N, C-alpha and C positions, 0 to 999 in steps of 0.2 A: 860150564853150561856144556865146554866142547865132553869134557870128561865124561858127562851126561852122556852127550851121542857118542860117541865113540862105545862105550859100553854098551849103547841097545843096541846098537847099528855094529856095531866091530864084526862078529861074525860075517856076514851076509859080504860087508865090502872086503873083510880076506879073500873071502872063499872065490871071486867075481872076477879076480882079473885074468881074465881072458879076452878075445881081442874084440875090438872095439864095433864090432859091430853084428848081426844089427842091434839097436841102443831101444832103450824104455826114455818114451820121452815123460821127464819134467815140471808140465807148464807150474812158472812162480806166481804167484798176482801180486809185487809188492813196487811198494812208492819210496817215496825219503822222508814222504812227511806223514808219515803214522811211525806212530813209537814204539808199533805193535812187532816190527818187519825185521826189523835187528838182526837176531837171532833170528826167525829164518830164513834169509840173506845168511848167516855167517854159515846154518847147514846146507843150502845150496853149493858153497863150492868146498864144501866134505861132499857132498853126490860125483861132480864135476870129478872127485879126483877118483872115479867108480869106470871108467870103461864103456862097462854097460847102461850106465845109461847116465842119459839125454838138461839137464836142471837147464832150462831155460826163460830167461829173468825178463817180463814181458813191465814195464812200466804203468801203471796206470795214469789218473792225470784231476782223476778226485779229491785228491786231500791236498788240489796243491791254496784249493782258497785259504788251507790256514797260514798262511804266509809265504810258505816256501818253494818255489815250482821243481815241481821235477824236470830237473834238465831232459832227463830220458824218454819221460815221456809222451805218449802219444792214445790222440784220443779212440784209433782206432784198438786199440790193446784194450780199452776197455770195451769198445762195442762187443771185439770176439769175448771179454769173462763178461759178460751180459748174451752175448748169444747162450752160451753155456746154458747161464742161468734161467733161463725163460725151456734149454732143452731137457729141462727137469722140473716145469712148473716156477722156479721159486722168481720171487722179483725180489730177489736181496743180492748182491754182491757183500766180498768180503776182499780186507789186505790183512794179513795174509793168506792168498791160501794158495793151496798148492792140486794136481789137476794129473792126474799117471795115467798117462796110454789113455787119455779124452775123456775119461771115463770117471773113476776113482776122485772123490772131493772130499777134500782136506781143508779148514778153515782153520787157522790159528799154528801154534810152534809144535808139530804132536811128535815127534820121531822117532817111535819104539812104534804105532798107528805106518805111518810113510813106511819102515825099515815092513811091515806086511803087507804094504800092498804088491812094492814092490817088488819086494820077493816072492808073491804068487805070479806076478805078469813073467818075469826074471824064468822062471818053473817053466810059467807057459807056452814058451817060444809066439811068433809071428809063421801067422799063416799065409805074408807072401814073399817071396825071396826076393831082394830087390840087392843092384847095384848102382850106381853113384860114379861114374869117373870121374875126373873133370882133365878135359884137353885146351891148356894152355889159358884162356877167358873164355870156357863156359865150358856148364859139366852136361857128359852123357844118363840119362835116369832109365835106365833093362828093370821091368819086374813082368813076374808070373808072377799069378795064383792056381794053387793045384791042389785040391778042386779048383770051378771058378767061381767068380763070386755071385753070388748072388745082386747087391747095388753096386755101384760107379762109389767107389773113392774118390776126393777130392783128391791133387800132385801139387805139392803144395813144395815151394822153396826157402829157406830160411835165412835168415841172415846174422850173427849176433857176436859182439862185442868180448872176447876176452874174460876182458879187468879193466876197473876202473876204479879210484877213490878219492871219492869226497868228501871234500870239509861240509858239514849243511850248516850255514846260519845263521835262519832261522828256523822258527814251524817249530814242532814238538817233538821232536828232532832236534835242534841245536843245540851247536858247540860238538856232536860227534862229525866224528869222519869216522865211513864207514866203505870198504872198499867189495865192490860188486861183481857178479860174476856171471860168465857168459848174458849180457846185457841184449835183446836180441835191439835189433837197427827195420828188420824188415819185417815183412812175413806179407808175401806172396802169392797166389793160388795161379799155378800155369796152365791146370786144365784139367777134363775130367774124366777117370779111366774105369770101364767097364769091366775090368777083372775079368774078360772071359776072351780076350787072347794076349799078346806076348804085350809088352808096354813099353815105347823106345821113344824119346824127349831128349830133346834139344834145348840148352838157355842158358843168359849170356851170367860170367861168372866173374867179376871183374873186381878185380883189389885182393887187400892180401886179409880181412874177415873171413873167419872160420864160418860153416853155414853147414844148413841141413836137409834132409826133403826126408818129405811126409807123405803119408797116404792116407788119409784120415775120410773114418765114412760123413755124410752131412750131420747137421745139429748143431753145432761138430761133436759130434762121438764118439766112437773108437777111432785108436790112428792102430791101421792092420801094422806098420810096416814103419822102417826111421831106419834113419842112416848120417853119419857123420859125412861133411865132406872140405877136412881141410884143405886147411891157407897153403 
């Protein structure tokens, strides 16, 4: 599998070794109880090696009934995935599912399609200039839109755990040991920004886990800007 992914994605992965900001956010909806998820979980780890891409693993809880409760799962992540489905008039949610930049949806393991969507988003750039500075136990978030935005966006702060290995004892993945990357532990809305005047927000940022600031249209819909906050 790794050889196939490298063949499909090696060109853009190699060509994109530049500064880490801004980043394209890739939301991975996954579960330790989903037998189809491990290839995409591994693929997310490969994406994390690219400084222009930020994969974020949101573990959902609707596979827990099979017999293995995903210790990373949160109901709010299931709710977020359902909100994405409603935004496009769908009643169905899947694992694994990738949502790239808040708009491109990919169900299942599709590395070539993912590479194409990522390439397009990286080439398009971001319409908002976003900077985040960590000052001790807080972050200072600044943003400017030129031209001004026509509708407000949500200012969101995400925290995640870089890596953890889990031995799964029951369910569809029983007996497997899987390493997960960029496991989301919290996804918090800090407020709304009109996009007409410069933004400056100060938010608490305690602990050692890294994070990210994301500016996203309501829906949830397009992510207009995102940047990492290192530990």
